[in-house]
N, C-alpha and C positions, 0 to 999 in steps of 0.2 A: 625506525622500530616503534611499534605500538605495544605498550605493556600495561596490563591491569594488575593491580595488587588487591586481592580480597582481604578484608580486615584492614583496609588501608588507612583507617582513622584510629587504629589501635597502636600500641607501642611499637612492635616489630614492623608491622605493615607500613606505618607512616614513615618510619626511619628509612626503610628500604625504598619507598616511593620517592621520598625527597632526595635521596642520594642518587637514584637512577635519573631523576629529573635534572640534577646538577651535572651529571656526566653525559647525558644523551643530548647533544646539541641539536640534533635534527629529529629527535623522537618525541613521542607523546606518552605521558604516564598518567594513568587513571587510578584513583583510590576509590575502591568500592566498599561501602560499609553501611551497617544499619544503625550506627551511633548508639548502641546499647550500653557501651562501657561508660563509666563515669570519667569525666575529663575529656571525652572525645570532642566535645564542642570547642575546647581550647586548641586542639590539634588542627582543626579545620583551617584556622587562620594561618598556621604555619605551612600547611599544604599549599594554600593559595599563594602565599608569599614566595614559595619555592617553585612555582610553576606547575604544580600537580593539579589536575582536574578532578574534582570530587563528584562521584556518582552515588546517589543514595540507593541502596538495595540490600537484599538479604540472600545469602547463598542457599538458604532453605527453599527459596522460590526460584525455580529454573527460569521463569519468565523475567525475573529481575536481571539475571545474568545476560539475557539476550539484549538488554539495553546497552551493553558494552560494545556491541558491534564486532567488526573484524579485529583480530588481535594477532600479533606475532608470538606473544608469551603471556601466560597467566601464572602469577605467583600467588599461591594460596596460603595466606597467613591468618585466615579466619579461624576462630576456635572459641569454644568455651574453655578457657585455659586453666581452670581450677581443678586440681586433683581431688578436691572435696566435693565436686559437683555430683549430685545424685544421692549423697548420704542423707540428705533431708527428706528423701522419698520422691523428689521431683526429678525424674530421669529424662523426660522428653527433650528438654532443650539441648542438653549435652549430646544426646544421640542424634537429634535432628540436625544440629549444627556440625558436629565433628565427623559424623559418618555420612548421613544423607547429603550434607553440604559438600563433602568430598566427591560423592557420586555425581552431583550436579556440576561441579567444577570439571571433573574428568570428562563427562559427557559434552559439556560445552566446548572444551579444548578439542575433543575428537571431532565434533561437528564442524568446528571453525578451522581445523587444521593448524591449531596453535600448539606450541610447546608448553609444557607445564613444569613448574617447580613447586613441590609440596613441602611444607614444614611439619615434621612430626616431633616427637618428644621422647626423651629418655625414660619417661614414665610408662613406656610399653613393657618394661622389664618387670617381672613379678615381684610383688612386695615381699612375700615370704623368702624368696631366694636372696634378695638384697639384704634382708635382715639377718640371714644366716651367714653372711660373710664373716670371716674370723678377724674381727676388728680388735685392735689394741686401744686402750684408753690412755691418751697422753694428757699433758697438763692443759692443753687448749683445744684438742681435737681427737676424734677417732681416726685411726689410720690402719691400713692393711700392713701386716708385718712384712719386712723386707725379704724374708726368706720363704714366703708363701705365695702360691698362685694356683689357679685352677682354670677350667675351661671358660674362656672369655673374661677372666679377671686377674689382675695383678697390680703391682704398684703403678703401672702405666695407666690403669683405669679399667673401665668396663667397655668391652668391644661387642660387635654384632654376634660373636660366637657365644655370648652369655646365654644361659637357658631362657627360653620364653614360655616354659611350662608353669602355669599357675595363674592366680587371679591378680589383677593389676589396677583395679578401680574402673569405673565407667569411662572416665577420661582416658586412661591408658588403653582400655579395650577398644574404644572408638578410633583412637589414633593408630593402633596396631592394625585394626581392620582396614583403615584407610591406606596404610602401607601396602597391605596385600592386594587391595584393589588397584593401586597404582602399578604394581608389578604385573597384574593381569592385563590391564589396559595397554601397558607397554608391549607385552608379548602378543596379545590377541589382535590389537588394532594398530600395532606399530606406532603407538603414540610416544612422541619424545618427551618423557616425563622422568624427572629425577626427584628422589626423596632425601631430605636432610633430617636425620634423627637428632634433634638438638637437645642439649642439656640446658641449664639456666642461661638465659640471655638477659643482659641488663644494659642500662644506659639512660640518657636523657629522654624525657617524655614517657617514662613508665610510671603509671599511677599505682604504685605498690600498695599491697595490703597483706594481711596475715597469710592468706592461702596462695598468694602469687606475687611475684615481684619483691622478694624480701630485701634485696639490696637497696632498691629505691625507698622502701618502707623504712629501713634502718637509717638511711641517710636523711630522709625527711624528718624523722623523729629527732635526730640529733640537730637538725637545722631549725625546725619550728618548735620543738618540744613535744612532749606526749609520752605515753606509756609504751614500753616494750617488754616482752616476756620471752624467756627461753622456754619453749614449749616442747614437751615430750622427752623421752629417753632420760628421765630423771630431772629434767629442767635445768641442765648444766650448760647448755649451749655448745656441746661438743660435736653436734652433727655437721657433716661436711658436704658441700656441693662445689663443683667447678663452675666458673662463671665466664661467659663469653661476652665481650663488648659487642654491641649490635653493629658497630662499624666493621668489626672483624667478620661478622656474619655476612654483611654486604659484600665484602671483598670476595668471599666464596661464591655467593649467589650471582654476582656480576660476572665472575669467571665462568660459571655454568651457563649463564644467559647468553654469552657470546657464542657458544656452540653446544646448545642443549642436546642435540642429537648424539653427540659423543658420550654423553652421560646417561642416555635413555635406559630405563629399567634398572638403574643403579640406586642403591641405598648407601648413604654415608653417615657414619657416626660423627657428630660435629659438636665440639665443646672447647672450653678453655684448657682442659687437661690438668694434670697434676700441678703445674707451675701456677695456675690460676684458680686453685681450689682454696676454699676458705671455710672456716667454721663460723657459727654465729658469735662465739666468744671472740674469735679473731677479728671478725667484722666490727664488733663493738669497739675494739681497740683502734682499728683503722679509722673509724668514723670520729672517734674522740680525738685522734691525732690531727685529722683534717679540720675539725671545727673548734677544738679546745673545750668542747662540751662533754661532760662526763655524766651519763645517766645511770640511775639505779635501775638495773634490769630485774624484773620480776621472774619468778620461777613457777612453772606449771608442769609438774612431773609427768602427768598423764599423757600418753602418746595417742595421737589420732590414728584410726585404723589404716589410713592411707599413707602415713609418713614412713620414711626410711632413714636410717642413721647416716648413710654414706652413699654418695654417688659422685664419681669422677669419670669423665669421658676419656677413653683411649681413642685419640683421633689419628693414630699413626697411618691407618689405611687411606683416609682421604688425603693426608699429607703426601703419602707415597704416590698416589694416583694422580693428584692434581698439582702438587707443589704448594698448595695453600697451607698455612698454619697461622694460628692467632699471633698477633704482634703487639697488642696493647695490654699493658699490665693492669693489675688490680688498682694500683695507685692512679694510673691514668684514667681508668674507668671512674673512680670516685672523684677525681678532679673534675671530670666532665659532668658528673651528676650534680655535684655541689655548685658548679658554675651555673648550671641550668636552674637549680632551685633558687639561687640568689637572683638571677636575672629576671625570673618570673614569679617572684615571691608573692606579690599581691594576689595574683590569680590562682597560684597553686596552694596557697595556705588553706583555702576553703575546701580543697579536694584532699590534700595530703596532711594538713595540719591537725 
C-alpha cells in the first residue's frame, strides 16, 4: 500500500504518517508538507527515524501533488487550522489552503484512482447557534442541563443533525465547503472518499498556541513556565471542549484505510465525547497535578468573535457504524504530552517555552 499524508509535517499529519509507517510492513508512507508551521523542522527528523519519506510541496499547487506519483490512498491533513484566520483581513491563505487545496487533493485522487480520507472540523457549526445552547454555569465548567436537548444536541454532545445555518468563520466555512465537495466527488465520480469531522485533537508533537492546540499550550506553560490567560466568556475558564488523543484518531483512520470503499461518501462526527471533555479551569488543575506546578492564570473577559463556550462531540453514529470509539483517557493524553515535552525539552523550549 502506498499512502501520502498532506500536512505530513504538521501535528496530526505527522502522527498519522508515523503510525501508518509503523504498521505497514510492506507499504510506503509519504509526508507531503510546505513546512510553513513553526516547529515543522523538528518533526522531519522524527519522520525519517520512523521510515516516512518527506516530500516538499504545497496543496495550493496541483503540480506539487503530481510529484507524489501513483497512490492507493491520500489522507488530507493540510489546513490553516486557526479559527481566527482571516480576522486580521488576510483571507487568501486560509481560502487557498483549506478550500482550493481540498479541490486539488480531490482532483488528484480522482485522476490517480486513489481513495481519499479528509479531515474536517467541528468548527463547521455556526457560532451563533453554539452560543445559544442553554448552558448551565457550574463551579468548573459550562454544561448542558441533563433534562434538555434539541435537534442535534444533548448531553451526549453535538451531532451531524445540529443546524448548519449561520456564519462560522472563514476557517469553518472553507472546511464545510470542503465537506460538500467531497460528497459531490463521491457521488459524481464514484470517488472512494470519507470525511471525518473532528473536534479537538491533541497529543505529542503539537506546537500549541493561543488560537490552536490549547492542550499542548497549557501543558508546555506548566512545563517550561510562561503566561496563561482564561480568555473570553468573562475570563473564568469555564468553556468546554472534548479532546481526542491523536492515537485514537489513527485507530479510526487506519480502520477506514483498510476498506475506504465501504465508507465512500460518508461523513463521521469524530471526537472524545463527554467522557473526554474538559474546561480550561479543569485542564489547569490536571496540568498542576501532573507537574506539581501551579500557575497564576490571568483573566481576559472579552470574547473573540469566533469563540464558542461549549463543544462536545456526539460520536455515537461512527461508533455504531464502525465499532470505533476513543479508548485513551485525558490522563493518558497528558502523560504522553508531558513525556514528550520532557524528552525533547532542549529543542521544544525555543518553540513552546
